[in-house]
Each structure stands twice: as C-alpha cells, then as structure tokens.
MARRO-553465 format. One record per residue: residue in three letters; x, y, z of N, C-alpha, C in turn. Coordinates in steps of 0.2 Angstrom, whole numbers, padded with zeros to 4 digits, always signed. Atoms other than C-alpha are relative to their C-alpha. Layout:
BEGIN
alaXYZXYZXYZ
...
***
This chain:
BEGIN
met+0007+0003-0001-0136-0648+0071-0005+0005-0002
thr+0005-0004+0003-0149-0640+0061-0007-0003+0000
ala+0007+0003+0001-0168-0642+0063-0004+0005-0003
val+0004-0005+0004-0181-0634+0052-0007-0002+0000
leu+0007+0002+0001-0199-0633+0049-0001-0004-0006
val+0001+0005+0006-0206-0647+0038-0007-0001+0000
gly+0007+0001+0002-0223-0647+0031-0005+0002+0006
ala+0005-0001-0006-0237-0648+0045+0003-0003+0006
ser-0004+0003-0006-0224-0656+0057+0006+0004+0001
val-0006-0004-0002-0209-0649+0065+0006-0005+0002
leu-0005+0005-0002-0192-0658+0066+0003+0003+0007
thr-0001-0002-0007-0187-0658+0084+0008+0000+0002
gly-0007+0000-0001-0168-0660+0082+0004-0006-0003
cys-0004+0005+0003-0154-0670+0076-0001-0007+0003
gly+0001+0007-0003-0157-0689+0078-0007+0000+0003
ser+0005-0001-0004-0174-0684+0084-0007-0002-0003
lys+0007+0002+0003-0193-0686+0081-0003+0006-0002
ala+0004-0006+0003-0204-0675+0070-0007-0001+0003
val+0007+0001-0004-0220-0672+0080-0005+0005-0003
asp+0005-0004+0003-0236-0665+0074-0002+0006+0005
val+0001-0005-0004-0240-0648+0081-0007+0004-0001
his+0007-0003+0002-0258-0645+0075-0004+0002+0007
glu+0004-0003-0005-0270-0635+0086-0004-0005+0004
ser+0004+0004-0004-0279-0642+0101-0007-0001-0002
pro+0007+0001+0002-0296-0650+0098-0004+0005+0003
ser+0005-0005-0003-0311-0639+0101-0004-0003+0006
ala+0004+0002-0006-0323-0641+0116-0004-0006-0003
gly+0004+0006+0002-0331-0658+0115+0004-0005-0003
gly-0005+0005+0003-0316-0667+0108+0003-0003+0006
ser-0004+0004-0006-0304-0678+0118+0002+0005+0005
arg-0002-0005-0006-0300-0670+0135+0007+0001+0000
ser-0007-0001+0000-0283-0663+0137+0002+0000+0008
ala-0002+0000-0007-0273-0667+0153+0002+0006+0003
ser-0001-0007-0002-0268-0649+0154-0006+0004+0001
ala+0006-0004+0000-0286-0643+0154-0004-0003+0006
leu+0004+0003-0006-0292-0653+0170-0001+0006+0005
pro+0002-0005-0005-0300-0643+0184+0006+0000+0005
pro-0005-0001-0004-0287-0636+0196+0000-0005+0006
gly+0000+0004-0006-0281-0647+0210+0000-0008-0002
gln+0001+0007+0001-0283-0664+0200+0007-0002-0003
gly-0007+0003+0002-0264-0665+0195+0001-0001-0007
gly-0001+0001+0007-0266-0664+0176+0007+0002-0003
asp-0006-0002+0002-0250-0655+0174+0006-0001+0005
arg-0005+0002-0005-0240-0662+0189+0003-0006-0002
leu-0004+0006+0003-0226-0673+0183+0002-0005+0006
val-0002+0005-0005-0223-0689+0193+0006-0004-0002
leu-0006+0003+0003-0211-0699+0182+0001+0002-0007
arg-0002-0001+0007-0201-0696+0166+0006-0004-0001
trp-0006+0003+0002-0188-0705+0156+0002+0003-0007
arg-0003-0002+0006-0177-0700+0142+0006-0004-0002
met-0006+0003+0002-0164-0710+0132+0004+0005-0004
ser-0004-0005+0004-0149-0700+0126+0007-0003-0001
gly-0007+0002+0002-0131-0702+0119+0000-0004-0006
gly+0000+0004+0007-0126-0715+0106+0004+0004-0005
met-0004-0003+0006-0116-0711+0090-0004+0006-0003
gly+0004-0006+0003-0130-0700+0084-0002+0005+0004
gly+0001-0005-0004-0131-0690+0099-0008+0002+0001
val+0007-0001-0001-0150-0693+0102-0001+0003+0007
gly+0002-0003-0006-0160-0685+0116+0002+0007+0002
gly-0002-0006-0001-0157-0669+0125-0007+0005+0001
pro+0006-0004-0002-0169-0655+0131-0004+0003-0006
trp+0004-0002+0005-0174-0649+0114-0003-0006-0004
asn+0004+0005+0002-0181-0666+0111-0005-0002+0005
val+0006+0002-0004-0198-0671+0118+0003-0007+0004
pro-0002+0006-0003-0194-0684+0132-0004-0006-0002
asp+0003+0006+0002-0198-0702+0128-0006-0002+0003
phe+0006+0002-0004-0211-0704+0142+0000+0005+0006
ser+0001-0004-0006-0219-0693+0155-0007-0002+0002
leu+0006+0002-0004-0232-0698+0168-0002+0005+0005
tyr+0003-0005-0005-0244-0686+0177-0004-0003+0005
ala+0003+0003-0006-0253-0687+0193-0007-0002-0001
asp+0007+0003+0001-0270-0690+0185+0000-0006-0004
gly-0001+0007+0004-0263-0706+0176+0001+0001-0007
thr-0001-0001+0008-0260-0698+0159+0007-0001-0001
ala-0007+0001+0003-0244-0703+0150+0000+0003-0007
ile-0001-0003+0007-0237-0694+0135+0007-0003-0002
thr-0006+0002+0003-0224-0702+0124+0001+0004-0007
ala-0002-0003+0006-0214-0695+0110-0002-0003-0007
gly+0002+0004+0006-0219-0708+0097+0006-0002-0003
ala-0006+0003+0004-0208-0717+0085+0003+0005-0005
pro-0003-0005+0004-0195-0708+0075-0003+0000-0007
gly+0003-0001+0007-0201-0701+0058-0004+0006-0001
lys+0004-0006+0002-0209-0687+0049-0007-0001+0001
gly+0007+0000-0001-0226-0683+0055-0002-0004+0006
ser+0002+0003-0006-0225-0693+0071-0003+0005+0005
gln+0004-0004-0004-0237-0687+0084+0001-0002+0007
leu-0001+0001-0007-0236-0686+0103-0006-0004+0002
lys+0006+0004-0002-0247-0700+0110-0001+0000+0007
arg+0002+0000-0007-0257-0700+0126-0004-0006+0002
tyr+0003+0006-0003-0262-0714+0137-0003+0002+0007
his+0004-0002-0006-0274-0714+0152-0001-0006+0004
leu+0000+0005-0005-0271-0726+0166-0005+0001+0005
lys+0005+0000-0006-0284-0731+0179+0004+0002+0006
gln-0003-0003-0006-0280-0723+0195+0003-0005+0005
ala-0003+0005-0005-0277-0739+0205+0006-0003-0004
val-0006+0003+0004-0265-0745+0191+0006+0005+0001
phe-0005-0005-0001-0256-0728+0192+0003+0000+0007
gln-0002-0001-0007-0255-0728+0211+0005-0006+0001
gln-0004+0006-0001-0247-0746+0210+0007+0001-0003
leu-0006-0001+0004-0235-0741+0197+0005+0005+0004
val-0004-0005-0004-0229-0726+0208+0003-0003+0006
ala-0002+0004-0006-0228-0737+0223+0006-0004-0002
asp-0005+0004+0002-0217-0749+0213+0007+0004-0002
ala-0006-0004+0001-0206-0735+0207+0004+0002+0006
lys-0003-0002-0006-0203-0730+0225+0004-0006+0002
lys-0004+0006-0002-0198-0748+0229+0006-0001-0004
ala-0006+0001+0005-0186-0748+0214+0006+0005+0002
gly-0005-0004-0002-0177-0734+0223+0001+0007-0004
leu+0000-0006+0005-0181-0720+0210-0001+0007+0004
gln+0000-0006-0004-0184-0708+0224+0006+0003+0003
arg-0007-0002-0002-0165-0707+0227+0004+0001-0006
ser-0005-0002+0005-0153-0699+0215+0005-0005+0000
gln-0005+0005+0001-0141-0712+0208+0003+0000-0007
arg-0003+0001+0007-0129-0716+0194+0002-0007+0000
ile-0002+0007+0001-0127-0734+0188+0004+0000-0007
lys-0004+0000+0005-0112-0736+0177+0002-0007-0003
val-0003+0006+0002-0104-0749+0166+0007+0000+0001
ser-0008+0000-0002-0086-0755+0169+0003+0002-0007
gly-0003-0003+0005-0074-0746+0158-0003+0006-0003
arg+0002-0006+0003-0077-0730+0147-0003-0001-0007
ile+0003+0001+0007-0089-0731+0132-0002+0007-0002
ala+0001-0007+0002-0088-0714+0123-0007+0001-0003
asp+0007-0002+0003-0105-0716+0114-0005-0004+0003
ala+0005+0004-0004-0114-0725+0128-0007+0003+0000
met+0007-0002-0001-0133-0724+0128-0001+0001+0008
val+0002-0001-0007-0139-0717+0145-0007+0001+0001
leu+0007-0001-0002-0156-0719+0152+0000+0005+0006
thr+0002-0004-0006-0162-0705+0164-0007+0000+0002
ile+0007+0000-0003-0177-0707+0175+0000+0005+0005
trp+0001-0005-0005-0184-0693+0185-0006-0002+0004
met+0005+0001-0005-0195-0695+0200+0000+0006+0005
gly+0000-0006-0004-0199-0678+0208+0007+0003-0001
ser-0006-0003+0001-0182-0670+0211+0006-0005+0000
ala-0005+0005+0000-0173-0687+0211+0002-0002-0008
arg-0002+0002+0007-0163-0692+0195+0004-0006+0000
thr-0004+0006+0000-0157-0709+0191+0003+0000-0007
asp-0003+0001+0006-0144-0711+0177+0003-0007-0001
ile-0003+0007+0001-0140-0728+0170+0003-0001-0007
glu-0004+0001+0006-0127-0731+0157-0002-0007-0003
met+0001+0007+0004-0131-0745+0144-0005-0004+0004
pro+0005+0003-0004-0147-0749+0153-0002-0008-0001
glu+0002+0007+0002-0150-0766+0144+0005-0005+0003
gln-0005+0004-0003-0134-0772+0153-0001-0001+0007
his+0001+0001-0007-0141-0770+0170-0006-0003+0002
his+0006+0003-0003-0153-0781+0179-0001+0002+0007
val+0001-0003-0006-0158-0770+0193-0007+0003+0001
pro+0007-0002+0000-0175-0764+0200-0002+0006-0004
ala+0001-0006+0004-0173-0747+0191-0002-0002-0007
thr+0001+0002+0007-0172-0755+0174-0006-0004-0001
ala+0007+0004+0000-0186-0767+0178-0006+0004+0000
leu+0006-0005+0000-0197-0753+0182+0000+0004-0007
trp+0000-0004+0007-0192-0743+0166-0003-0004-0005
lys+0003+0004+0005-0197-0758+0156-0007+0000+0000
arg+0007+0000-0001-0214-0756+0163-0003+0007-0002
leu+0002-0006+0003-0215-0738+0157+0000+0001-0007
gln+0000+0001+0008-0218-0743+0139-0008+0000-0001
pro+0008+0000+0000-0237-0738+0137-0003-0004-0006
glu+0002+0004+0006-0238-0747+0120-0001-0007+0002
gln+0001+0007-0002-0237-0763+0130-0005-0001+0006
trp+0005+0000-0006-0250-0758+0144-0006-0004-0002
pro+0006+0004+0002-0265-0770+0144-0006+0005+0000
thr+0006-0004+0001-0281-0762+0138-0004+0001+0007
asp+0004+0000-0006-0289-0766+0155+0003+0005+0005
asp-0003-0005-0005-0277-0755+0164-0001+0007-0002
gln+0002-0006+0003-0283-0740+0154-0007+0002+0000
his+0007-0001+0000-0299-0731+0157-0003+0003-0006
ser+0002-0003+0007-0300-0724+0139+0006-0002-0005
pro-0005+0002+0005-0291-0728+0123+0005+0005-0001
pro-0005-0005+0002-0275-0719+0118-0002+0005-0005
asp+0001-0005+0005-0276-0703+0109+0006+0005-0001
ile-0005-0004+0002-0266-0689+0102+0001+0006+0005
tyr-0001-0006-0004-0258-0675+0113+0001+0006-0004
his-0001-0006+0004-0260-0658+0105+0003+0006+0005
pro-0003-0005-0004-0248-0645+0113-0003+0006+0000
val+0003-0007+0000-0255-0628+0118+0006+0005+0000
arg-0006-0004+0000-0237-0621+0119+0005-0003-0004
leu-0005+0003+0004-0223-0622+0107+0006+0005+0002
ala-0006-0004-0001-0205-0617+0111+0004+0000-0007
val-0004-0001+0006-0194-0610+0096+0007+0001+0002
gly-0007-0001-0002-0176-0612+0097+0004+0003-0007
ala-0003-0003+0005-0167-0600+0085+0008+0000+0000
leu-0007+0000+0001-0149-0602+0079+0002+0005-0005
asp-0003-0005+0004-0140-0587+0072+0005-0003-0005
thr-0005+0003+0004-0131-0593+0056+0006+0004-0001
gly-0006-0004+0001-0119-0578+0056+0001+0003-0007
glu-0001-0002+0006-0122-0575+0038-0002+0008-0001
gln+0000-0007+0001-0121-0557+0032-0006+0002-0004
ser+0006-0002+0005-0135-0557+0018-0004-0006+0000
ala+0005+0005+0000-0151-0567+0017-0001-0003-0007
pro+0002+0003+0006-0154-0579+0003-0007+0002-0003
pro+0006-0002+0003-0168-0575-0009-0006-0004+0003
asp+0006+0004-0002-0179-0589-0002-0001+0000+0008
ala+0001-0001-0007-0177-0583+0016-0007+0002+0002
val+0006-0001-0002-0193-0582+0026+0000+0006+0005
ala+0001-0005-0005-0198-0566+0036-0003-0003+0006
trp+0003+0003-0006-0201-0571+0054-0006+0005+0002
pro+0006-0005-0001-0219-0564+0058-0002+0001+0007
leu+0002+0000-0007-0219-0566+0077+0005+0005+0003
ser-0004-0004-0004-0209-0557+0091+0007-0002-0002
pro-0007+0001+0003-0190-0554+0086+0003-0006+0004
leu-0004+0006-0002-0180-0570+0088+0006+0002+0004
gly-0006-0002-0004-0165-0560+0095-0002+0001+0007
lys+0002-0002-0007-0175-0556+0111-0001-0007+0004
gly+0001+0007-0003-0176-0575+0115+0005-0001+0006
arg-0005+0002-0005-0167-0582+0130+0004-0006-0002
gln-0005+0005+0002-0151-0592+0128-0001-0006+0004
val+0001+0006-0003-0155-0610+0131+0004-0005-0004
arg-0003+0005+0003-0143-0624+0126+0002+0002-0007
gly-0003-0002+0006-0135-0614+0112-0005+0003-0005
arg+0005-0003+0004-0151-0607+0105-0004+0005+0004
leu+0004-0005-0003-0162-0592+0108-0007-0002+0000
cys+0006+0004-0001-0178-0599+0115-0006+0005+0002
thr+0006-0004-0001-0195-0591+0114-0006-0005+0000
val+0006+0004+0000-0212-0599+0119-0006+0004-0002
tyr+0006-0002+0003-0228-0596+0109-0006-0004+0002
ser+0007+0003-0001-0246-0599+0114-0005+0004-0003
gly+0006-0004+0002-0263-0594+0110+0000+0001-0008
ala+0001-0002+0007-0265-0585+0093+0007+0000-0003
asp-0006+0000+0003-0246-0584+0091+0002-0007-0002
ala-0001+0007+0002-0245-0603+0092-0004-0002-0006
thr+0003+0001+0006-0258-0604+0079+0003+0002-0006
arg-0003-0003+0006-0249-0593+0067+0007-0004-0001
leu-0006+0004+0001-0233-0603+0070-0002-0007-0003
arg+0002+0006+0003-0242-0619+0066-0002+0001-0008
asp+0002-0001+0007-0249-0611+0050+0007+0001-0004
leu-0006-0001+0003-0231-0605+0046+0004-0007-0002
ala-0003+0006+0001-0225-0623+0048-0003-0004-0006
ser+0004+0004+0006-0238-0630+0036+0002+0003-0007
lys-0001-0003+0007-0232-0618+0022+0008+0001-0001
thr-0007-0001+0000-0213-0618+0025+0004-0006-0003
val-0003+0006+0003-0202-0630+0015+0006-0002+0004
leu-0006+0003-0004-0188-0641+0022+0006+0004-0002
gly-0006-0004+0001-0172-0631+0025-0001+0007+0000
ala+0001-0007+0000-0180-0614+0026+0004+0003+0005
arg-0003-0004-0005-0170-0600+0035-0005+0006+0000
phe+0004-0006-0002-0178-0585+0043+0003+0006+0002
thr-0003-0006-0001-0174-0567+0044-0004+0004+0006
ser+0003-0004-0005-0178-0557+0060+0005+0005+0003
gly-0004-0005-0003-0171-0541+0066+0007+0001-0004
gly-0006-0001+0004-0158-0540+0052+0005-0006+0000
arg-0004+0006+0000-0151-0558+0056-0003-0006-0003
leu+0003+0006+0003-0153-0575+0048+0000-0006+0005
tyr+0000+0006-0005-0158-0590+0058-0003-0006-0003
thr+0003+0006+0001-0162-0608+0057-0004-0002+0006
met+0005+0001-0005-0176-0615+0067-0001-0007+0003
gln+0002+0007-0003-0180-0629+0079-0006+0002+0005
ile+0007-0001-0004-0198-0630+0087-0001-0006+0004
arg+0001+0005-0005-0201-0640+0102-0007+0000+0004
pro+0006+0000-0004-0219-0644+0108+0001-0001+0007
leu-0001+0001-0008-0220-0642+0127-0006-0004+0003
leu+0005+0004-0003-0229-0654+0138-0003+0003+0006
pro+0004-0004-0004-0241-0650+0151+0003+0003+0006
asp-0004-0003-0006-0228-0647+0165+0005+0005-0002
glu-0005-0004+0003-0217-0637+0153-0004+0007-0002
thr+0003-0006+0002-0223-0619+0153+0004+0006-0002
ser-0004-0005+0002-0208-0609+0149+0007-0003-0003
cys-0007+0003+0002-0190-0610+0142+0004-0003+0006
asp-0003+0003-0006-0185-0614+0160+0000-0008-0001
ala+0001+0007+0000-0191-0632+0156+0006-0003-0005
leu-0005+0003+0005-0177-0634+0142+0007+0002+0003
ala-0006-0003-0002-0163-0625+0152+0004-0006+0003
***
C-alpha cells in the first residue's frame, strides 16, 4: 500500500480519499473550529464514525475519519473519494446539536459494544462509532435495524436541513499535517528521487507501519508547496534512505501522531 504526493492534493491511502491540504484562510475568512476562544469546545470531539474493511481494505487511522462532530456543533467530513476532494465543514445550531447528542445517548452509544452478523464474512464492512471513550463496532451495518444504525444514518451532514445549520457548509483547512514515511529498502535512489527538505524522516515515530512526523506552521506551508510541485509516484531521500510518502491532514482534536496510533 503506497501513497504519494499528487499535485496540490495528497493521497491519503489505499482505497482512500485525496484531500486538499492548502493553507488555512487568512484572518477575516471563514472561521476555523480549531481557532475558537478557549473553553468553547471547538476541538473537543463528541461523536465520530468511520467505515472500514471490505475487499479494498478501506478505512484505518491513516485515512481521515468519515465524520467528526465537535462540541461547538461543527462537523467535518472526509468528502467523496477522488483526486482533489476537500474536507467539508458543517455548522449545526446548538439546539440541534444538543438534541443529536441526546439521541446518541438514547441509542446506547455511550456504552462500548459490538454488533455482529451471523457467520464469518472475511471482507465485511465494519462501522465504528466513537462517543467519548465508548466504541461501537457494527459489522455490515446496513443489515442491522437497531438504534445505533438509525442514529448513524442521521450523521450524514449532506442530508441535514439548511434550517438546522447556522451558516452554510465550507471547507476545513488543516493547520497540522502528519507525514507517514515508508522505507522502501532500496540501496540506491532513482534519478527522479526528491530530496526531503524538512526534518529527517528516520526520526519519526513508528505508527501503523510508518514513520510518523507532524508538521505545522512554516513547515506545513513548505509541505503544501512540495505537494503542489511533486509528481505522482515520487519517492523521497532522507538520511541516506529512500521513502514513499503518505500525508494525513489532522483534524482539530488530532494534535500529534498519538491520534493515529
């Protein structure tokens, strides 16, 4: 499974979504959920779901979760698969947000549970929903008519009524990017290999088979610039080693490689 920089976007994994990683808007642009005043919950995660599994092996920590809902009513979705897809942000009215959270509690999402199908399906799709520290795993969710799946079907922001939102949807611009480097093991670099301009990749933390490093500020800006100039399939040299790259935009609650562990 190889992921590479591609144009101004970054491929986030096998069977994954390519998401835009352009720089955050300047002051006076659309407000960022992660830039709210302290104490307003802009980066406090309340609900999250991710679909994983299947024959293509979709999902996993190196992919942006399908849906994340924060305490200020902001929801961020990974967008539809495809090159150049952007992370979309929705803004629920507080009363609607509170009712949704109350209904999630009624659906039992505050208690960890696993709902299985009868028999064993090797390539089963699994829906995982997080609420606080509780985790609900549901195999083949479309086959289960239970409160948890009914609630999940409401966590589809593209279907939310306009009247439930206090402002139109916009684009989420990540301020932190996680780089996952995979050592190819090759002894010599090809002529088209790109020299890695940031901190040595070999010093990254091992996370899910990759060396993870998080970049923000000026380094994130340099990384975005590199992404815009690098061709599909590029490999990178760092510390005398040759790597392939995977870049994962981090969400407001994700501040380090710990989020991907």
